[in-house]
matplotlib code that plots the C-alpha trace (Angstrom):
import matplotlib.pyplot as plt

x = [9.8, 7.4, 6.6, 10.3, 11.1, 8.2, 9.8, 13.2, 11.7, 10.0, 12.9, 15.0, 12.2, 12.4, 16.2, 16.1, 13.7, 15.6, 18.7, 16.8, 15.4, 18.6, 21.2, 23.2, 23.9, 25.5, 22.6, 20.4, 22.8, 22.6, 19.0, 18.5, 21.0, 19.0, 15.6, 17.3, 18.4, 15.1, 13.2, 15.8, 15.2, 11.5, 11.1, 13.3, 11.0, 7.8, 8.6, 7.5, 9.7, 9.7, 8.6, 7.8, 9.9, 8.9, 10.0, 9.2, 11.0, 13.7, 11.0, 11.7, 15.0, 16.0, 19.4, 21.3, 22.9, 19.8, 17.0, 14.8, 13.1, 13.1, 11.0, 13.4, 12.1, 14.2, 12.3, 13.4, 12.1, 14.7, 17.7, 20.7, 19.0, 16.6, 14.4, 14.0, 11.6, 11.7, 8.8, 6.8, 4.4, 3.7, -0.2, -1.0, 1.0, -0.5, -0.8, -4.1, -4.9, -3.2, -0.1, 1.7, -0.2, 1.7, 0.6, 2.7, 2.9, 6.1, 8.1, 7.8, 5.6, 2.4, 0.6, 2.3, 0.6, 2.9, 2.0, 4.5, 7.4, 6.5, 5.3, 1.5, 1.0, 2.1, 0.0, 2.7, 2.8, 0.0, -2.3, 0.3, -0.6, -4.0, -5.1, -3.1, -4.4, -8.1, -8.0, -6.1, -8.6, -11.4, -10.9, -9.6, -12.9, -15.8, -18.6, -17.8, -20.8, -19.5, -16.1, -14.5, -11.6, -9.4, -7.6, -7.3, -8.6, -7.1, -9.7, -7.5, -8.5, -12.3, -11.8, -10.5, -13.4, -16.0, -14.8, -16.6, -20.4, -21.2, -20.2, -23.1, -21.6, -18.1, -17.4, -14.4, -13.2, -10.7, -9.4, -7.9, -11.0, -8.3, -6.7, -10.0, -10.7, -7.4, -7.5, -11.0, -9.6, -6.1, -6.2, -9.3, -8.0, -8.0, -10.6, -13.3, -13.5, -15.6, -18.2, -19.7, -23.1, -22.1, -19.5, -20.3, -17.7, -17.2, -14.5, -13.4, -11.2, -11.3, -10.5, -13.6, -16.0, -14.7, -15.6, -19.1, -19.5, -18.8, -18.9, -20.0, -17.7, -16.5, -13.4, -11.5, -8.6, -6.3, -4.8, -2.3, 0.7, 4.1, 4.0, 4.9, 3.0, -1.2, -0.6, 1.4, -1.7, -2.4, 0.9, -0.2, -1.6, -4.8, -5.6, -5.4, -7.7, -10.4, -10.0, -10.8, -13.7, -15.5, -14.9, -17.7, -16.6, -14.8, -13.6, -10.2, -8.2, -5.4, -3.0, -0.1, 3.1, 5.9, 9.0, 10.9, 14.0, 13.8, 11.6, 11.9, 12.5, 9.1, 7.1, 8.4, 7.3, 3.9, 3.0, 4.1, 2.0, -1.3, -0.9, -2.8, -5.6, -6.4, -6.7, -4.2, -1.4, 0.4, 2.5, 2.5, 4.1, 4.0, 6.9, 6.1, 9.2, 8.3, 8.0, 11.4, 13.5, 10.5, 8.6, 5.7, 4.0, 0.6, -0.2, -3.1, -5.3, -8.4, -11.1, -12.0, -11.6, -8.5, -5.8, -5.4, -2.8, -4.8, -7.9, -11.3, -12.4, -10.9, -11.9, -14.1, -12.3, -13.8, -12.7, -8.8, -8.7, -8.9, -6.3, -2.6, -1.1, -2.9, -4.0, -4.6, -1.3, 0.7, -1.8, -0.5, 3.1, 3.1, 3.0, 6.4, 9.2, 13.0, 14.5, 15.6, 12.0]
y = [19.4, 21.8, 19.5, 18.4, 22.7, 22.5, 19.8, 21.4, 24.6, 22.6, 21.1, 24.3, 25.7, 22.6, 22.6, 26.6, 25.8, 23.1, 25.1, 28.2, 25.9, 24.0, 26.6, 23.9, 24.3, 20.7, 19.1, 21.0, 20.5, 16.6, 16.5, 18.3, 15.9, 12.9, 14.5, 15.3, 11.7, 10.1, 12.6, 11.7, 7.9, 8.7, 10.6, 8.0, 5.0, 6.5, 8.4, 6.6, 4.1, 5.4, 9.0, 10.5, 13.3, 16.7, 18.3, 16.3, 18.8, 15.8, 13.9, 15.4, 16.4, 17.7, 16.4, 19.3, 17.3, 16.5, 18.6, 15.4, 15.2, 12.2, 11.2, 9.9, 7.4, 6.9, 5.4, 5.0, 1.1, 0.8, 2.7, 2.7, 2.2, 4.2, 3.9, 6.6, 6.7, 9.3, 11.7, 12.9, 15.3, 15.8, 15.8, 16.7, 17.4, 18.5, 17.8, 16.2, 16.4, 13.1, 12.9, 14.1, 13.3, 13.0, 11.8, 11.9, 10.5, 8.9, 7.9, 3.9, 3.1, 5.0, 7.1, 6.8, 7.3, 8.3, 9.1, 10.5, 9.6, 6.1, 4.6, 3.2, 1.9, 2.4, 1.6, -0.6, -3.3, -2.4, -5.4, -8.1, -6.6, -6.0, -9.0, -11.2, -9.3, -9.6, -13.3, -15.4, -14.4, -14.6, -17.9, -19.5, -18.8, -21.2, -18.2, -14.9, -12.5, -9.3, -8.1, -5.2, -3.0, -1.0, 1.8, 1.0, 4.5, 3.8, 1.6, -1.4, -3.9, -2.9, -3.5, -7.2, -8.0, -6.8, -9.8, -12.2, -12.3, -14.1, -11.0, -9.2, -6.3, -4.4, -1.9, 0.2, 2.3, 5.0, 7.7, 10.2, 11.2, 13.0, 9.6, 8.8, 11.9, 12.0, 8.4, 9.0, 11.8, 10.5, 6.5, 5.5, 2.3, 1.4, 3.8, 2.0, -0.1, 2.4, 2.2, -1.2, -0.6, -3.1, -0.9, 1.6, 4.4, 5.2, 8.2, 7.2, 5.0, 1.6, 0.4, 2.6, 1.1, -2.5, -1.8, -0.8, -3.7, -6.9, -10.5, -8.8, -9.8, -12.9, -11.2, -8.1, -6.9, -4.1, -2.3, 0.0, 2.0, 1.2, 1.9, 5.5, 8.5, 7.5, 3.9, 3.0, 1.6, -0.8, -2.7, -3.0, -5.7, -3.8, -3.5, -7.2, -7.6, -5.3, -7.3, -10.7, -9.2, -8.0, -11.1, -13.9, -17.5, -18.9, -15.5, -14.7, -11.4, -10.4, -7.3, -5.7, -7.7, -5.7, -7.3, -10.5, -8.8, -5.9, -6.4, -9.7, -7.9, -6.4, -9.4, -12.1, -10.5, -9.1, -12.8, -14.1, -11.6, -12.2, -16.0, -16.6, -14.6, -16.4, -20.0, -20.0, -17.3, -17.5, -15.7, -15.1, -12.8, -11.5, -9.8, -6.2, -4.2, -0.8, -1.7, -2.0, -5.0, -5.9, -7.9, -7.4, -9.9, -10.6, -11.6, -13.9, -15.4, -17.4, -17.3, -21.0, -23.1, -24.2, -22.4, -20.4, -22.4, -23.9, -22.3, -23.6, -22.1, -21.1, -18.1, -18.9, -19.1, -15.5, -14.0, -15.8, -14.5, -11.0, -11.5, -10.8, -12.3, -14.4, -18.1, -21.1, -22.3, -19.0, -18.9, -22.2, -21.1, -17.5, -19.5, -21.1, -18.9, -18.9, -20.4, -17.1, -16.0]
z = [15.2, 16.8, 19.5, 20.3, 20.1, 23.0, 24.8, 25.1, 26.2, 29.0, 29.9, 30.1, 32.5, 34.6, 34.9, 35.8, 38.3, 39.9, 39.8, 41.6, 44.1, 44.9, 43.7, 42.1, 38.4, 38.5, 39.5, 37.0, 34.1, 35.2, 35.2, 31.8, 30.0, 31.3, 30.2, 26.7, 26.5, 27.4, 24.9, 22.3, 22.7, 22.8, 19.6, 17.7, 18.9, 18.1, 14.8, 11.6, 10.3, 6.9, 6.7, 3.2, 1.9, 2.5, -0.6, -4.1, -6.2, -6.8, -8.7, -11.9, -13.4, -16.9, -18.5, -20.0, -22.6, -24.7, -22.7, -21.7, -18.7, -16.4, -13.4, -10.7, -7.9, -4.8, -2.0, 1.8, 1.4, -1.3, -0.3, -2.6, -5.7, -7.9, -10.8, -13.8, -16.5, -19.4, -19.4, -22.5, -20.5, -16.9, -16.9, -13.0, -10.1, -7.0, -3.3, -2.0, 1.6, 2.3, -0.5, -3.4, -6.6, -10.1, -13.2, -16.4, -20.0, -20.2, -23.6, -23.1, -20.4, -21.1, -18.3, -15.0, -11.6, -8.6, -5.0, -2.5, -5.1, -5.4, -8.7, -8.5, -11.7, -15.4, -18.7, -19.5, -16.9, -14.5, -15.5, -13.6, -10.5, -10.9, -12.2, -9.5, -6.6, -7.6, -9.2, -6.6, -3.8, -6.1, -7.9, -4.4, -3.3, -4.4, -4.6, -3.8, -3.4, -1.5, -2.2, -0.4, -1.7, 0.5, -1.3, -4.9, -6.0, -9.6, -10.4, -11.4, -8.9, -9.4, -13.1, -12.5, -9.9, -12.5, -14.7, -12.0, -12.8, -9.7, -7.6, -6.5, -4.9, -5.0, -2.2, -2.4, 0.6, -0.8, 1.9, -1.0, -3.1, -5.5, -6.6, -7.7, -9.7, -11.1, -12.2, -13.9, -16.0, -16.7, -16.4, -17.9, -19.0, -15.0, -13.9, -15.8, -13.0, -11.2, -14.4, -13.1, -11.6, -8.7, -7.5, -4.5, -3.4, 0.0, 0.6, 4.0, 6.5, 5.5, 9.2, 10.4, 7.8, 8.6, 12.3, 11.2, 8.7, 10.7, 9.2, 5.9, 2.9, 1.2, 0.0, 1.3, -1.1, 0.3, -2.6, -0.5, -1.3, 0.6, 4.3, 3.9, 5.0, 5.2, 4.1, 7.2, 9.2, 6.5, 7.5, 11.3, 13.3, 14.2, 10.6, 9.8, 12.9, 11.4, 8.2, 10.1, 11.7, 8.7, 6.7, 6.7, 7.6, 4.8, 3.6, 1.9, 2.3, 0.0, 0.9, -1.0, 0.4, -0.3, -2.3, -0.8, -2.3, -0.3, 2.7, 4.0, 7.4, 7.0, 5.6, 8.0, 11.5, 9.9, 8.6, 12.0, 13.8, 11.9, 11.9, 15.3, 13.8, 10.4, 9.7, 7.1, 5.9, 2.7, 0.7, -3.3, -5.9, -9.3, -11.8, -12.7, -14.3, -12.9, -9.0, -7.0, -8.0, -10.6, -8.0, -5.7, -3.1, -1.8, 1.9, 1.5, 4.4, 5.2, 7.8, 7.8, 4.9, 3.2, 1.7, -1.4, -3.6, -5.6, -7.2, -6.7, -10.0, -13.2, -15.7, -18.4, -22.0, -22.7, -19.7, -19.8, -23.5, -21.9, -19.2, -20.0, -17.0, -14.6, -15.4, -13.1, -13.7, -12.7, -9.7, -8.4, -9.3, -7.6, -4.1, -4.9, -3.0, -3.1, -0.1, 1.2, 1.6]

ax = plt.figure().add_subplot(projection="3d")
ax.plot(x, y, z, "-o")
ax.set_aspect("equal")
plt.show()
């Protein structure tokens, strides 16, 4: 808003100068109108497609009939629908340097983490997303040794990667340190992923880290929030170029791929844009009730080698007993998409 006001002031000054020089009010008004139209067009095309709300007071409301409190999710990426969870207790609600961070204990979904008004995980169903995001690329790779996680400050993906004894190094780049600290305090069932001695934590921009570590990783997993606020850049082609550069030959990337029921207009252009970069680009998904439309997808791409639809390895029996969603069969089934997608 400040930049727009400054531009309008500048335009008025230009128009005044033209009027003074030409003594023609008609010419000045015409030029001012043209400049205003151009500025309006410029602002519209350069503003973020899905800006986060500035006020988060709408997230929690209390019903007068029974005095119960509810969390109410209404996102710009799923207009016209909402999702609500009954709150037992608000555990944490502060703004970090980057985003609004909320944690609450719900009546039926356990602990819930919310960033910028959007649910990131609930204790009840987080395992489906974490397991699929980690195990699809890891079991598709014949022998992953170094794994990089971008985002994922709640620790859930780290927890799943740690189930692979052959992985020698697990690096995480999380921009918002508050997410890590809050998760360790309130979401220990996920944040225990940080306890593995192979984990190395970097509080920094993931793209910059990848630029500094070329051809370094066998698997790169981007566990991002939706393309709102600081996560917008993670859904753009330059970020995928950075991932490609940081991959070793034969490496695999897996990124959060939104929902085919809601975001085909986002997914299809992105897949088309990155297809020339990678050897293969594929899309899979899992079901998760607390995400919009109960589904979330994954964009999975390779640098050399074959696609990822069939796992090259399978979990040991002891590991499979601990998993609640991922199996070799569901790995393959997750790539089967409806006709409209």
